C-alpha positions in Angstrom: 0.0 0.0 0.0 2.8 2.4 0.9 4.5 1.8 -2.5 1.3 2.6 -4.3 0.9 5.8 -2.4 4.5 6.7 -3.1 4.0 6.0 -6.9 0.8 8.1 -6.9 2.6 11.0 -5.2 5.6 10.7 -7.6 3.1 10.8 -10.5 1.4 13.9 -9.2 4.7 15.6 -8.9 6.1 14.5 -12.2 3.1 15.4 -14.3 3.4 19.2 -14.0 7.2 18.9 -14.6 6.5 16.9 -17.8 3.9 19.5 -19.0 6.4 22.3 -18.2 9.1 20.7 -20.4 6.7 19.9 -23.2 5.4 23.5 -23.3 8.9 24.9 -23.2 9.9 22.7 -26.1 6.9 23.9 -28.2 7.4 27.5 -27.3 11.1 27.2 -28.2 10.3 25.8 -31.7 7.8 28.6 -32.3 10.3 31.2 -31.2 13.0 29.8 -33.4 10.8 30.2 -36.5 9.8 33.7 -35.4 13.5 34.8 -35.0 14.3 33.3 -38.4 11.4 35.2 -40.0 12.6 38.4 -38.4 16.0 37.8 -40.0 14.6 37.0 -43.4 12.5 40.1 -43.4 15.1 42.4 -42.0 17.7 41.3 -44.5 15.4 42.2 -47.4 14.4 45.5 -46.0 18.0 46.4 -45.3 19.1 45.6 -48.8 16.1 47.5 -50.2 17.2 50.6 -48.3 20.5 50.6 -50.3 18.5 51.1 -53.5 17.4 54.6 -54.6 13.7 54.8 -53.7 12.8 56.5 -57.1 14.1 53.4 -58.9 11.7 51.0 -57.0 8.5 50.3 -58.8 5.1 50.1 -57.1 4.3 46.5 -56.4 1.0 45.0 -55.2 1.5 41.9 -53.0 4.1 39.9 -55.0 6.4 37.2 -53.7 10.0 38.1 -53.8 10.9 35.2 -56.2 8.6 36.7 -58.9 10.1 40.2 -58.8 12.4 41.7 -61.5 14.8 44.6 -61.9 16.1 46.3 -58.7 13.8 44.2 -56.5 15.2 40.9 -57.8 16.9 38.9 -55.1 20.2 38.8 -57.1 20.1 42.5 -57.6 19.7 43.1 -53.8 22.3 40.5 -53.0 20.3 38.4 -50.7 19.5 34.7 -50.8 16.1 33.2 -51.3 13.9 32.3 -48.3 14.7 29.0 -46.6 12.3 26.2 -47.3 8.9 26.8 -45.6 9.2 30.6 -45.6 7.8 33.2 -48.0 8.3 37.0 -48.4 5.5 39.0 -49.9 6.3 42.6 -50.9 4.0 45.6 -51.4 5.3 49.1 -52.3 3.5 52.3 -53.0 4.4 55.9 -53.4 2.9 58.3 -50.8 3.0 62.1 -50.5 3.3 63.7 -47.1 1.3 66.8 -46.1 4.4 68.8 -46.8 4.7 67.5 -50.3 7.6 65.1 -49.8 7.4 61.9 -51.7 8.1 58.6 -49.9 8.0 54.9 -50.8 5.9 52.9 -48.4 7.2 49.4 -48.1 5.3 46.5 -46.6 7.0 43.1 -46.3 5.3 40.0 -44.9 7.3 36.9 -44.0 5.0 33.9 -43.8 5.6 30.3 -42.6 3.6 27.4 -41.0 3.9 27.1 -37.2 5.7 23.9 -36.5 3.6 23.2 -33.4 0.1 24.1 -34.5 0.5 23.8 -38.2 -1.3 27.1 -38.6 0.0 29.8 -41.0 1.9 32.6 -39.3 3.3 35.8 -40.5 5.7 38.6 -39.5 5.0 42.0 -41.0 7.6 44.7 -41.5 6.9 48.2 -42.6 9.2 51.1 -43.6 9.2 54.4 -45.4 12.0 55.2 -47.9 12.5 58.9 -48.7 12.5 60.1 -52.3 10.0 57.5 -53.7 
């Protein structure tokens, strides 16, 4: 009887610890993909900032692999997305109240969450002067 009670108590103590480790592992996997998405997006935006904004055409929601000219991956000097990730770019010229022209850039990095299997995305936005 004492052994059964000891096993029961050990099980009650071990269960939350197992759940804690399991949750930690899942959160770590999700965080790893989020950090990778941040890097993928930031590298594209950083490379795009090196291009003169007036040379960048307006784009409506296009994947980076389908872009040509100054927006082409080779022109920007960046590698394609790793498997499982996508970059979708949107650009448009905007005029401020003071009459200055800017290029509004929206980049969305998408992937499938490794834990839930649901689609996730990480949006990045910036304004480039002189659009």
